[in-house]
N, C-alpha and C positions, 0 to 999 in steps of 0.2 A: 122901260129904259129913258133915261132923261138924256138930252143932248145939250150940249153947251156950245156957245159960238165962241171960237178963239181963232185967230189969224184968218178971218174971213171965211172959215168953214164950220160946218156943223160937226161936232165930234162927241162921241158918247162920253158920259161923265167917267172920270177915272174910278169912281166907286163902283160904277157898273162893271168896268173893265176888270177890275180887281175882283169883284164878285163872280163874274164869269169864269175868269182864270180859277179862282178858288172852287168853283162848282166843277170845273174840268179837272183840277188836281183831285179833288174828292172823288170824282168818278173813275179816274185813273188808279186812285189808291184803292178804291173797291175792287176794280178789275184785278189789280195786282194782289190783293188779299185773296180773292177768289182763286187766282192762279196759284198762289202760295199754298192755300188749302187743298187744291187739287194735286199739286205736286206732293204735299205731305201724305194725302190719300193714296196717291199712285205709289209713294215709297212704302207705305204700309202694305199695300197690296202686293208689291214686289217682295217684301220680306215674307209675306204669307206664302207666295208662290215658291220662293227659295226654300222655305220651310218644307213645303209639300214636295219639292224636287228632291230634297235630302231624304224625306221619308221614302219616296219612290225609288230613289237610288239604293237605300238600305233594303228596301223589299226586293228589288231585283238582284242584288247580291245575295240575299238569304235564298230567294227561288233559284238562282244559279247554283248555289251550294247544294241545296236540296235535290235539285235535278241531277247534279254529278254524282251524289250519294245513291240516288234511286237508280241511275243508269248502272252503276257499278254493281248495285245489288242484283239487278235483273240480269246483268251480263254474266255474274257468277252463278245465278240460278240456272240460265240458259246453258252455260257452260257445263253444269253439274248434269243437267238433263242430256246434253250431248254425250258426255262421257258414259252415262248410264245406257243410253241407247247403243253406244258404239261397243260397249262391253257386251251388252246383250246380243248384239249381232254377231259379235266374235264367238261367244259361247254357243249360239246356235250353229254357227258354221262349224265349229269344232265338233259339236255333238252329230251334226249330219255327216261330217267326213268320218267320224268315228264309226258311226252306223254303216256308213258305205263301205269303210274298211272291213268292218266285221262281216257285212254281206259279201264282199269280195273274198274275204277268207273263207267264208262258209261255201261260196260258189266254187272256190278253188279245191276245197276238200271234197265237196260233192263231184267235181270233175275228177279228181284223183280216184274217189270211190269208183265212179262210173268206169273210168279207164282200166282200174284195177279189177273190177267186175267183168269188163269186157275181156281183159287179158285172161282172167280165170276162164271165162266162159270159152274163149277161143282155145286155151289149153285143154279145156274139158272137151270140146269139140273135136280137136285134133286127136286127143286121147281116144274119144269115142269113135271117131273115124278110123283111127288106128286098129282099135279093137274089132270093129265091124269088118274093116278090111282084112284083117287076119281071119277072122271067122269066115267071111265069104271065100276068101283064097283058100283056107284049108278045106272047107266043106265043098265049094263048087268049083275050086281051082280057078277063081275069077280074080284078076288083078285091077285095082283102080288107079294105077299109075303110080303108087307109092312103092318105092324101093325099100325092101326089107333086107337085112343082112343077118 
């Protein structure tokens, strides 16, 4: 750097000042160009990210639609199985009640047969007792407390 003597002071030459200013301007221009390139690259990356976001949104919407369809499908399958199990249980209850009703009817008829048999047996016993009572009464003149007319 050269200095010139003007107004009783040493000053750098104007050429040196201009050169320094140009160097600073070139440095600033380089930095500005670098910043512009970085902004451009950043814009490209933002565009790529926006594209990826759109793809992800579409995938999420497709996934949600597929999930709803699958949910409905399994809900209907589950509902079908619930109906099948419920109908099976109802049929089994009907069969058990029908069998119980048949058993109840059979037991009622058996009861009626037993009571009819008991009535017949009692009638036969009374008849037999009456016959024996008449026999012993006539033969031995013994009365068993039965009144005969």
